[in-house]
Structure formats: C-alpha cells, structure tokens
N, CA, C, O and the ligand as a Tripos MOL2 file, in Angstrom:
@<TRIPOS>MOLECULE
protein
  253   251    64     0     0
PROTEIN
NO_CHARGES

@<TRIPOS>ATOM
      1 N         103.7630  101.1310   91.8780 N.3       1 MET1
      2 CA        104.5140  102.1420   91.1700 C.3       1 MET1
      3 C         103.9770  103.5320   91.4020 C.2       1 MET1
      4 O         102.7750  103.7520   91.2470 O.2       1 MET1
      5 N         104.8370  104.5030   91.7750 N.am      2 ARG2
      6 CA        104.3950  105.8220   92.0700 C.3       2 ARG2
      7 C         105.2600  106.7880   91.2170 C.2       2 ARG2
      8 O         106.3730  106.5090   90.7700 O.2       2 ARG2
      9 N         104.6260  107.9120   91.0570 N.am      3 CYS3
     10 CA        105.3930  109.0000   90.4450 C.3       3 CYS3
     11 C         106.6060  109.4550   91.3270 C.2       3 CYS3
     12 O         106.4030  109.7850   92.4950 O.2       3 CYS3
     13 N         107.8420  109.4780   90.7960 N.am      4 PRO4
     14 CA        108.9060  109.8650   91.5860 C.3       4 PRO4
     15 C         108.8800  111.3510   91.9720 C.2       4 PRO4
     16 O         109.6010  111.7740   92.8750 O.2       4 PRO4
     17 N         108.0850  112.0970   91.3160 N.am      5 ASP5
     18 CA        108.0690  113.5680   91.5520 C.3       5 ASP5
     19 C         106.9820  113.9370   92.6040 C.2       5 ASP5
     20 O         107.2560  114.6510   93.5680 O.2       5 ASP5
     21 N         105.7790  113.4450   92.3950 N.am      6 CYS6
     22 CA        104.7190  113.8540   93.2780 C.3       6 CYS6
     23 C         104.1010  112.6140   94.0180 C.2       6 CYS6
     24 O         103.1730  112.7630   94.8130 O.2       6 CYS6
     25 N         104.6090  111.4620   93.7490 N.am      7 GLU7
     26 CA        104.1910  110.1800   94.4330 C.3       7 GLU7
     27 C         102.7020  109.8130   94.2040 C.2       7 GLU7
     28 O         102.0740  109.0800   94.9680 O.2       7 GLU7
     29 N         102.2120  110.3640   93.1260 N.am      8 SER8
     30 CA        100.8490  109.9690   92.6590 C.3       8 SER8
     31 C         100.8880  108.5080   92.1640 C.2       8 SER8
     32 O         101.8910  108.0560   91.6110 O.2       8 SER8
     33 N          99.8060  107.8020   92.3690 N.am      9 GLU9
     34 CA         99.6390  106.4910   91.7840 C.3       9 GLU9
     35 C          98.8310  106.5010   90.5370 C.2       9 GLU9
     36 O          98.6050  105.4660   89.9090 O.2       9 GLU9
     37 N          98.3620  107.7610   90.1500 N.am     10 ARG10
     38 CA         97.5290  107.8620   88.9600 C.3      10 ARG10
     39 C          98.4650  107.9440   87.7580 C.2      10 ARG10
     40 O          98.7570  109.0430   87.2860 O.2      10 ARG10
     41 N          98.9400  106.8150   87.2560 N.am     11 LEU11
     42 CA         99.8450  106.7930   86.1580 C.3      11 LEU11
     43 C          99.2680  106.1590   85.0130 C.2      11 LEU11
     44 O          98.4570  105.2390   85.1220 O.2      11 LEU11
     45 N          99.7010  106.6680   83.8030 N.am     12 HIS12
     46 CA         99.2530  106.1020   82.4830 C.3      12 HIS12
     47 C         100.4240  105.4370   81.8580 C.2      12 HIS12
     48 O         101.4750  106.0700   81.7570 O.2      12 HIS12
     49 N         100.3320  104.1620   81.4100 N.am     13 LYS13
     50 CA        101.4720  103.5170   80.7620 C.3      13 LYS13
     51 C         101.7150  104.2550   79.4940 C.2      13 LYS13
     52 O         100.7870  104.6070   78.7670 O.2      13 LYS13
     53 N         102.9780  104.4910   79.2290 N.am     14 ASN14
     54 CA        103.4160  105.2710   78.1320 C.3      14 ASN14
     55 C         104.3430  104.5720   77.1380 C.2      14 ASN14
     56 O         105.1710  105.1700   76.4510 O.2      14 ASN14
     57 N         104.1460  103.3380   77.1240 N.am     15 GLY15
     58 CA        104.9630  102.4770   76.1810 C.3      15 GLY15
     59 C         106.0840  101.8000   76.8890 C.2      15 GLY15
     60 O         106.4450  102.0950   78.0280 O.2      15 GLY15
     61 N         106.6490  100.8060   76.0920 N.am     16 VAL16
     62 CA        107.6930  100.0120   76.5780 C.3      16 VAL16
     63 C         108.8950  100.2320   75.5890 C.2      16 VAL16
     64 O         108.7320  100.2150   74.3690 O.2      16 VAL16
     65 N         110.0510  100.4290   76.1620 N.am     17 ARG17
     66 CA        111.2190  100.4770   75.3010 C.3      17 ARG17
     67 C         112.2060   99.4390   75.6060 C.2      17 ARG17
     68 O         112.3480   99.0130   76.7520 O.2      17 ARG17
     69 N         112.9120   99.0070   74.5780 N.am     18 GLN18
     70 CA        113.8540   97.9750   74.6810 C.3      18 GLN18
     71 C         115.2070   98.5910   74.7200 C.2      18 GLN18
     72 O         115.5620   99.3760   73.8400 O.2      18 GLN18
     73 N         115.9950   98.2450   75.7450 N.am     19 LEU19
     74 CA        117.3590   98.7660   75.9250 C.3      19 LEU19
     75 C         118.3060   97.9180   75.0390 C.2      19 LEU19
     76 O         117.9730   96.8460   74.5340 O.2      19 LEU19
     77 N         119.4960   98.4920   74.9020 N.am     20 GLN20
     78 CA        120.5490   97.6940   74.1250 C.3      20 GLN20
     79 C         120.8440   96.4660   74.7020 C.2      20 GLN20
     80 O         121.2360   95.5300   74.0060 O.2      20 GLN20
     81 N         120.6780   96.3610   76.0450 N.am     21 SER21
     82 CA        120.9760   95.1440   76.7860 C.3      21 SER21
     83 C         119.9530   94.1260   76.5390 C.2      21 SER21
     84 O         120.1800   92.9710   76.8970 O.2      21 SER21
     85 N         118.8230   94.4390   75.9520 N.am     22 GLY22
     86 CA        117.7870   93.5430   75.6490 C.3      22 GLY22
     87 C         116.6440   93.5610   76.7010 C.2      22 GLY22
     88 O         115.6260   92.8840   76.5560 O.2      22 GLY22
     89 N         116.8570   94.3450   77.7330 N.am     23 GLU23
     90 CA        115.8110   94.4950   78.7740 C.3      23 GLU23
     91 C         114.7360   95.4430   78.2460 C.2      23 GLU23
     92 O         114.9910   96.3110   77.4110 O.2      23 GLU23
     93 N         113.5130   95.2380   78.7700 N.am     24 SER24
     94 CA        112.3980   96.0260   78.4150 C.3      24 SER24
     95 C         112.1340   96.9100   79.6490 C.2      24 SER24
     96 O         112.1390   96.4570   80.7930 O.2      24 SER24
     97 N         111.8920   98.2580   79.3280 N.am     25 VAL25
     98 CA        111.5720   99.1890   80.4550 C.3      25 VAL25
     99 C         110.2450   99.8320   80.1840 C.2      25 VAL25
    100 O         109.9850  100.3220   79.0860 O.2      25 VAL25
    101 N         109.3900   99.8270   81.2120 N.am     26 GLN26
    102 CA        107.9940  100.3470   81.0340 C.3      26 GLN26
    103 C         108.1420  101.8940   81.3060 C.2      26 GLN26
    104 O         108.7840  102.3350   82.2600 O.2      26 GLN26
    105 N         107.5240  102.6320   80.4320 N.am     27 TYR27
    106 CA        107.5250  104.0970   80.6970 C.3      27 TYR27
    107 C         106.0720  104.5220   81.0880 C.2      27 TYR27
    108 O         105.0750  103.9580   80.6370 O.2      27 TYR27
    109 N         106.0430  105.5430   81.9480 N.am     28 TYR28
    110 CA        104.8730  106.0480   82.6200 C.3      28 TYR28
    111 C         104.6680  107.5680   82.3220 C.2      28 TYR28
    112 O         105.6110  108.3150   82.0630 O.2      28 TYR28
    113 N         103.4790  107.9330   82.3750 N.am     29 HIS29
    114 CA        103.0510  109.3810   82.2960 C.3      29 HIS29
    115 C         102.2790  109.6610   83.4860 C.2      29 HIS29
    116 O         101.2450  109.0190   83.6720 O.2      29 HIS29
    117 N         102.6630  110.5670   84.3400 N.am     30 CYS30
    118 CA        101.8600  110.9200   85.6080 C.3      30 CYS30
    119 C         100.7120  111.7870   85.2030 C.2      30 CYS30
    120 O         100.8630  112.7970   84.5150 O.2      30 CYS30
    121 N          99.5580  111.3610   85.6500 N.am     31 LEU31
    122 CA         98.3300  112.1170   85.3600 C.3      31 LEU31
    123 C          98.1550  113.3730   86.2170 C.2      31 LEU31
    124 O          97.3650  114.2660   85.9100 O.2      31 LEU31
    125 N          98.9430  113.3980   87.3240 N.am     32 ASP32
    126 CA         98.7700  114.5450   88.2660 C.3      32 ASP32
    127 C          99.7940  115.7540   87.9580 C.2      32 ASP32
    128 O          99.4760  116.9380   88.0710 O.2      32 ASP32
    129 N         100.9830  115.3280   87.5820 N.am     33 CYS33
    130 CA        102.0230  116.4050   87.4100 C.3      33 CYS33
    131 C         102.5720  116.3880   85.9360 C.2      33 CYS33
    132 O         103.4000  117.2120   85.5470 O.2      33 CYS33
    133 N         102.0740  115.4320   85.1770 N.am     34 SER34
    134 CA        102.4560  115.3350   83.7360 C.3      34 SER34
    135 C         103.8670  114.9350   83.4800 C.2      34 SER34
    136 O         104.3290  115.0170   82.3420 O.2      34 SER34
    137 N         104.6040  114.4870   84.5310 N.am     35 LYS35
    138 CA        105.9170  114.0720   84.3960 C.3      35 LYS35
    139 C         105.8940  112.7060   83.5900 C.2      35 LYS35
    140 O         104.9830  111.8850   83.7030 O.2      35 LYS35
    141 N         107.0060  112.5500   82.7560 N.am     36 ARG36
    142 CA        107.2040  111.2110   82.1120 C.3      36 ARG36
    143 C         108.4590  110.6230   82.7570 C.2      36 ARG36
    144 O         109.4390  111.3190   83.0210 O.2      36 ARG36
    145 N         108.3860  109.3140   82.9990 N.am     37 PHE37
    146 CA        109.5200  108.6290   83.6450 C.3      37 PHE37
    147 C         109.4160  107.1630   83.3230 C.2      37 PHE37
    148 O         108.4010  106.7280   82.7780 O.2      37 PHE37
    149 N         110.4400  106.3750   83.6440 N.am     38 ASN38
    150 CA        110.3550  104.9530   83.4690 C.3      38 ASN38
    151 C         110.2630  104.2440   84.7930 C.2      38 ASN38
    152 O         110.3390  104.8630   85.8540 O.2      38 ASN38
    153 N         110.1020  102.9690   84.7260 N.am     39 GLU39
    154 CA        109.8680  102.1900   85.9520 C.3      39 GLU39
    155 C         111.1070  102.1280   86.8520 C.2      39 GLU39
    156 O         111.0270  101.6290   87.9740 O.2      39 GLU39
    157 N         112.2370  102.6240   86.3790 N.am     40 ARG40
    158 CA        113.4450  102.5890   87.1900 C.3      40 ARG40
    159 C         113.5970  103.9100   87.9550 C.2      40 ARG40
    160 O         114.3980  104.0000   88.8860 O.2      40 ARG40
    161 N         112.8230  104.9380   87.5590 N.am     41 ALA41
    162 CA        112.9110  106.1610   88.2830 C.3      41 ALA41
    163 C         112.4900  105.9630   89.7730 C.2      41 ALA41
    164 O         111.5300  105.2620   90.0910 O.2      41 ALA41
    165 N         113.2510  106.6090   90.6310 N.am     42 GLY42
    166 CA        112.8750  106.6220   92.0660 C.3      42 GLY42
    167 C         113.3410  105.3370   92.7390 C.2      42 GLY42
    168 O         113.1150  105.1960   93.9410 O.2      42 GLY42
    169 N         113.9580  104.4160   92.0690 N.am     43 THR43
    170 CA        114.4160  103.2410   92.7600 C.3      43 THR43
    171 C         115.8400  103.5440   93.3690 C.2      43 THR43
    172 O         116.5370  104.4540   92.9200 O.2      43 THR43
    173 N         116.2100  102.7940   94.3400 N.am     44 PRO44
    174 CA        117.5490  102.9300   94.8730 C.3      44 PRO44
    175 C         118.6290  102.9550   93.8640 C.2      44 PRO44
    176 O         119.5830  103.7260   93.9710 O.2      44 PRO44
    177 N         118.4890  102.0880   92.8470 N.am     45 MET45
    178 CA        119.4520  101.9930   91.8430 C.3      45 MET45
    179 C         119.6090  103.2080   91.0500 C.2      45 MET45
    180 O         120.7110  103.5480   90.6200 O.2      45 MET45
    181 N         118.4700  103.9140   90.8310 N.am     46 HIS46
    182 CA        118.4100  105.1480   90.0510 C.3      46 HIS46
    183 C         119.0740  106.2880   90.8670 C.2      46 HIS46
    184 O         119.7740  107.1390   90.3180 O.2      46 HIS46
    185 N         118.8380  106.2710   92.1430 N.am     47 ARG47
    186 CA        119.3000  107.3760   92.9660 C.3      47 ARG47
    187 C         120.7590  107.3130   93.2590 C.2      47 ARG47
    188 O         121.4120  108.3300   93.4920 O.2      47 ARG47
    189 N         121.2680  106.1160   93.2480 N.am     48 MET48
    190 CA        122.6980  105.9570   93.5500 C.3      48 MET48
    191 C         123.5070  106.6130   92.4010 C.2      48 MET48
    192 O         123.2680  106.3640   91.2190 O.2      48 MET48
    193 N         124.4390  107.4310   92.7980 N.am     49 GLN49
    194 CA        125.3280  108.0490   91.7940 C.3      49 GLN49
    195 C         126.4780  107.1710   91.4720 C.2      49 GLN49
    196 O         127.6120  107.4560   91.8580 O.2      49 GLN49
    197 N         126.2080  106.0710   90.7480 N.am     50 THR50
    198 CA        127.2000  105.0860   90.5270 C.3      50 THR50
    199 C         127.5860  105.1390   89.0930 C.2      50 THR50
    200 O         126.8840  105.7300   88.2730 O.2      50 THR50
    201 N         128.6380  104.5600   88.7910 N.am     51 SER51
    202 CA        129.0710  104.5450   87.3750 C.3      51 SER51
    203 C         128.2740  103.4960   86.5870 C.2      51 SER51
    204 O         127.6200  102.6490   87.1950 O.2      51 SER51
    205 N         128.3150  103.5330   85.2940 N.am     52 THR52
    206 CA        127.5950  102.5470   84.5020 C.3      52 THR52
    207 C         128.1930  101.1150   84.8200 C.2      52 THR52
    208 O         127.4610  100.1260   84.8220 O.2      52 THR52
    209 N         129.4700  101.0440   85.0740 N.am     53 GLN53
    210 CA        130.0500   99.7340   85.4240 C.3      53 GLN53
    211 C         129.4330   99.1700   86.6450 C.2      53 GLN53
    212 O         129.1000   97.9860   86.6830 O.2      53 GLN53
    213 N         129.2700   99.9610   87.6250 N.am     54 ALA54
    214 CA        128.6750   99.4880   88.8990 C.3      54 ALA54
    215 C         127.2950   99.1020   88.6820 C.2      54 ALA54
    216 O         126.9060   98.1030   89.2860 O.2      54 ALA54
    217 N         126.4620   99.7370   87.9020 N.am     55 ILE55
    218 CA        125.1690   99.3900   87.6500 C.3      55 ILE55
    219 C         125.0810   97.9960   86.8940 C.2      55 ILE55
    220 O         124.2090   97.1560   87.1180 O.2      55 ILE55
    221 N         126.0380   97.8760   86.0260 N.am     56 ALA56
    222 CA        126.1450   96.5960   85.3230 C.3      56 ALA56
    223 C         126.3840   95.4330   86.2630 C.2      56 ALA56
    224 O         125.8150   94.3530   86.1060 O.2      56 ALA56
    225 N         127.2270   95.6740   87.2310 N.am     57 THR57
    226 CA        127.5230   94.6330   88.2710 C.3      57 THR57
    227 C         126.2990   94.3150   89.0760 C.2      57 THR57
    228 O         126.0360   93.1450   89.3560 O.2      57 THR57
    229 N         125.5160   95.3470   89.4720 N.am     58 VAL58
    230 CA        124.3010   95.1320   90.1850 C.3      58 VAL58
    231 C         123.3280   94.2560   89.4020 C.2      58 VAL58
    232 O         122.6960   93.3340   89.9190 O.2      58 VAL58
    233 N         123.2470   94.6300   88.0410 N.am     59 LEU59
    234 CA        122.2760   93.7850   87.2070 C.3      59 LEU59
    235 C         122.6910   92.3800   87.1590 C.2      59 LEU59
    236 O         121.8480   91.4850   87.2080 O.2      59 LEU59
    237 N         123.9420   92.1390   87.0650 N.am     60 ARG60
    238 CA        124.4640   90.7550   86.9130 C.3      60 ARG60
    239 C         124.1920   90.0090   88.3360 C.2      60 ARG60
    240 O         123.8980   88.8140   88.3780 O.2      60 ARG60
    241 N         124.3070   90.7530   89.4000 N.am     61 ALA61
    242 CA        124.1450   90.1280   90.7260 C.3      61 ALA61
    243 C         122.6760   89.7680   90.8960 C.2      61 ALA61
    244 O         122.3440   88.8030   91.5850 O.2      61 ALA61
    245 N         121.7520   90.5840   90.2350 N.am     62 ARG62
    246 CA        120.2660   90.3200   90.4570 C.3      62 ARG62
    247 C         119.9290   89.1290   89.5590 C.2      62 ARG62
    248 O         118.8540   88.5500   89.7110 O.2      62 ARG62
    249 N         120.7910   88.7490   88.6450 N.am     63 GLY63
    250 CA        120.5050   87.5570   87.8410 C.3      63 GLY63
    251 C         119.4620   87.8140   86.7510 C.2      63 GLY63
    252 O         119.1210   86.9030   85.9960 O.2      63 GLY63
    253 ZN        103.4680  113.0380   89.2620 Zn       64 ZN64
@<TRIPOS>BOND
     1     1     2 1
     2     2     3 1
     3     3     4 2
     4     3     5 am
     5     5     6 1
     6     6     7 1
     7     7     8 2
     8     7     9 am
     9     9    10 1
    10    10    11 1
    11    11    12 2
    12    11    13 am
    13    13    14 1
    14    14    15 1
    15    15    16 2
    16    15    17 am
    17    17    18 1
    18    18    19 1
    19    19    20 2
    20    19    21 am
    21    21    22 1
    22    22    23 1
    23    23    24 2
    24    23    25 am
    25    25    26 1
    26    26    27 1
    27    27    28 2
    28    27    29 am
    29    29    30 1
    30    30    31 1
    31    31    32 2
    32    31    33 am
    33    33    34 1
    34    34    35 1
    35    35    36 2
    36    35    37 am
    37    37    38 1
    38    38    39 1
    39    39    40 2
    40    39    41 am
    41    41    42 1
    42    42    43 1
    43    43    44 2
    44    43    45 am
    45    45    46 1
    46    46    47 1
    47    47    48 2
    48    47    49 am
    49    49    50 1
    50    50    51 1
    51    51    52 2
    52    51    53 am
    53    53    54 1
    54    54    55 1
    55    55    56 2
    56    55    57 am
    57    57    58 1
    58    58    59 1
    59    59    60 2
    60    59    61 am
    61    61    62 1
    62    62    63 1
    63    63    64 2
    64    63    65 am
    65    65    66 1
    66    66    67 1
    67    67    68 2
    68    67    69 am
    69    69    70 1
    70    70    71 1
    71    71    72 2
    72    71    73 am
    73    73    74 1
    74    74    75 1
    75    75    76 2
    76    75    77 am
    77    77    78 1
    78    78    79 1
    79    79    80 2
    80    79    81 am
    81    81    82 1
    82    82    83 1
    83    83    84 2
    84    83    85 am
    85    85    86 1
    86    86    87 1
    87    87    88 2
    88    87    89 am
    89    89    90 1
    90    90    91 1
    91    91    92 2
    92    91    93 am
    93    93    94 1
    94    94    95 1
    95    95    96 2
    96    95    97 am
    97    97    98 1
    98    98    99 1
    99    99   100 2
   100    99   101 am
   101   101   102 1
   102   102   103 1
   103   103   104 2
   104   103   105 am
   105   105   106 1
   106   106   107 1
   107   107   108 2
   108   107   109 am
   109   109   110 1
   110   110   111 1
   111   111   112 2
   112   111   113 am
   113   113   114 1
   114   114   115 1
   115   115   116 2
   116   115   117 am
   117   117   118 1
   118   118   119 1
   119   119   120 2
   120   119   121 am
   121   121   122 1
   122   122   123 1
   123   123   124 2
   124   123   125 am
   125   125   126 1
   126   126   127 1
   127   127   128 2
   128   127   129 am
   129   129   130 1
   130   130   131 1
   131   131   132 2
   132   131   133 am
   133   133   134 1
   134   134   135 1
   135   135   136 2
   136   135   137 am
   137   137   138 1
   138   138   139 1
   139   139   140 2
   140   139   141 am
   141   141   142 1
   142   142   143 1
   143   143   144 2
   144   143   145 am
   145   145   146 1
   146   146   147 1
   147   147   148 2
   148   147   149 am
   149   149   150 1
   150   150   151 1
   151   151   152 2
   152   151   153 am
   153   153   154 1
   154   154   155 1
   155   155   156 2
   156   155   157 am
   157   157   158 1
   158   158   159 1
   159   159   160 2
   160   159   161 am
   161   161   162 1
   162   162   163 1
   163   163   164 2
   164   163   165 am
   165   165   166 1
   166   166   167 1
   167   167   168 2
   168   167   169 am
   169   169   170 1
   170   170   171 1
   171   171   172 2
   172   171   173 am
   173   173   174 1
   174   174   175 1
   175   175   176 2
   176   175   177 am
   177   177   178 1
   178   178   179 1
   179   179   180 2
   180   179   181 am
   181   181   182 1
   182   182   183 1
   183   183   184 2
   184   183   185 am
   185   185   186 1
   186   186   187 1
   187   187   188 2
   188   187   189 am
   189   189   190 1
   190   190   191 1
   191   191   192 2
   192   191   193 am
   193   193   194 1
   194   194   195 1
   195   195   196 2
   196   195   197 am
   197   197   198 1
   198   198   199 1
   199   199   200 2
   200   199   201 am
   201   201   202 1
   202   202   203 1
   203   203   204 2
   204   203   205 am
   205   205   206 1
   206   206   207 1
   207   207   208 2
   208   207   209 am
   209   209   210 1
   210   210   211 1
   211   211   212 2
   212   211   213 am
   213   213   214 1
   214   214   215 1
   215   215   216 2
   216   215   217 am
   217   217   218 1
   218   218   219 1
   219   219   220 2
   220   219   221 am
   221   221   222 1
   222   222   223 1
   223   223   224 2
   224   223   225 am
   225   225   226 1
   226   226   227 1
   227   227   228 2
   228   227   229 am
   229   229   230 1
   230   230   231 1
   231   231   232 2
   232   231   233 am
   233   233   234 1
   234   234   235 1
   235   235   236 2
   236   235   237 am
   237   237   238 1
   238   238   239 1
   239   239   240 2
   240   239   241 am
   241   241   242 1
   242   242   243 1
   243   243   244 2
   244   243   245 am
   245   245   246 1
   246   246   247 1
   247   247   248 2
   248   247   249 am
   249   249   250 1
   250   250   251 1
   251   251   252 2
@<TRIPOS>SUBSTRUCTURE
     1 MET1         2 RESIDUE 1 A MET
     2 ARG2         6 RESIDUE 1 A ARG
     3 CYS3        10 RESIDUE 1 A CYS
     4 PRO4        14 RESIDUE 1 A PRO
     5 ASP5        18 RESIDUE 1 A ASP
     6 CYS6        22 RESIDUE 1 A CYS
     7 GLU7        26 RESIDUE 1 A GLU
     8 SER8        30 RESIDUE 1 A SER
     9 GLU9        34 RESIDUE 1 A GLU
    10 ARG10       38 RESIDUE 1 A ARG
    11 LEU11       42 RESIDUE 1 A LEU
    12 HIS12       46 RESIDUE 1 A HIS
    13 LYS13       50 RESIDUE 1 A LYS
    14 ASN14       54 RESIDUE 1 A ASN
    15 GLY15       58 RESIDUE 1 A GLY
    16 VAL16       62 RESIDUE 1 A VAL
    17 ARG17       66 RESIDUE 1 A ARG
    18 GLN18       70 RESIDUE 1 A GLN
    19 LEU19       74 RESIDUE 1 A LEU
    20 GLN20       78 RESIDUE 1 A GLN
    21 SER21       82 RESIDUE 1 A SER
    22 GLY22       86 RESIDUE 1 A GLY
    23 GLU23       90 RESIDUE 1 A GLU
    24 SER24       94 RESIDUE 1 A SER
    25 VAL25       98 RESIDUE 1 A VAL
    26 GLN26      102 RESIDUE 1 A GLN
    27 TYR27      106 RESIDUE 1 A TYR
    28 TYR28      110 RESIDUE 1 A TYR
    29 HIS29      114 RESIDUE 1 A HIS
    30 CYS30      118 RESIDUE 1 A CYS
    31 LEU31      122 RESIDUE 1 A LEU
    32 ASP32      126 RESIDUE 1 A ASP
    33 CYS33      130 RESIDUE 1 A CYS
    34 SER34      134 RESIDUE 1 A SER
    35 LYS35      138 RESIDUE 1 A LYS
    36 ARG36      142 RESIDUE 1 A ARG
    37 PHE37      146 RESIDUE 1 A PHE
    38 ASN38      150 RESIDUE 1 A ASN
    39 GLU39      154 RESIDUE 1 A GLU
    40 ARG40      158 RESIDUE 1 A ARG
    41 ALA41      162 RESIDUE 1 A ALA
    42 GLY42      166 RESIDUE 1 A GLY
    43 THR43      170 RESIDUE 1 A THR
    44 PRO44      174 RESIDUE 1 A PRO
    45 MET45      178 RESIDUE 1 A MET
    46 HIS46      182 RESIDUE 1 A HIS
    47 ARG47      186 RESIDUE 1 A ARG
    48 MET48      190 RESIDUE 1 A MET
    49 GLN49      194 RESIDUE 1 A GLN
    50 THR50      198 RESIDUE 1 A THR
    51 SER51      202 RESIDUE 1 A SER
    52 THR52      206 RESIDUE 1 A THR
    53 GLN53      210 RESIDUE 1 A GLN
    54 ALA54      214 RESIDUE 1 A ALA
    55 ILE55      218 RESIDUE 1 A ILE
    56 ALA56      222 RESIDUE 1 A ALA
    57 THR57      226 RESIDUE 1 A THR
    58 VAL58      230 RESIDUE 1 A VAL
    59 LEU59      234 RESIDUE 1 A LEU
    60 ARG60      238 RESIDUE 1 A ARG
    61 ALA61      242 RESIDUE 1 A ALA
    62 ARG62      246 RESIDUE 1 A ARG
    63 GLY63      250 RESIDUE 1 A GLY
    64 ZN64       253 GROUP 0 **** ****
C-alpha cells in the first residue's frame, strides 16, 4: 500500500469503516504528506470514471 499522492509507504492506519454494502475499508494517513485516504485510493477501480452501477458490477464479478 502506498500513498496515492506522494507514493510514500510510510502510512499510519487510520481506522476501518464499514460501508453500507457490509464491506470494510481500511483508512490510512500518510506520514509524509499528511493526506488521508482509504485502501481503494489509487487503484484502477478508483481511477476509472465509471458509474456506481458499473462499480457494483465489478464487485460482483470479483466475488
Ligand atoms: Zn503521501
């Protein structure tokens, strides 16, 4: 896991949040640039400008 902003690996875990879908998402705090983000930041799924419906389809496909 790297910071999506500065690519630092010096991350501090900043809690886990549960989504309405029941999934848990780990949140991080970058120690180098102080950005806060979750584990989905910087992934291809995050960068794709897709609709919520398309993301839901991807999630189902991943099982
Ligand atoms: Zn950073």
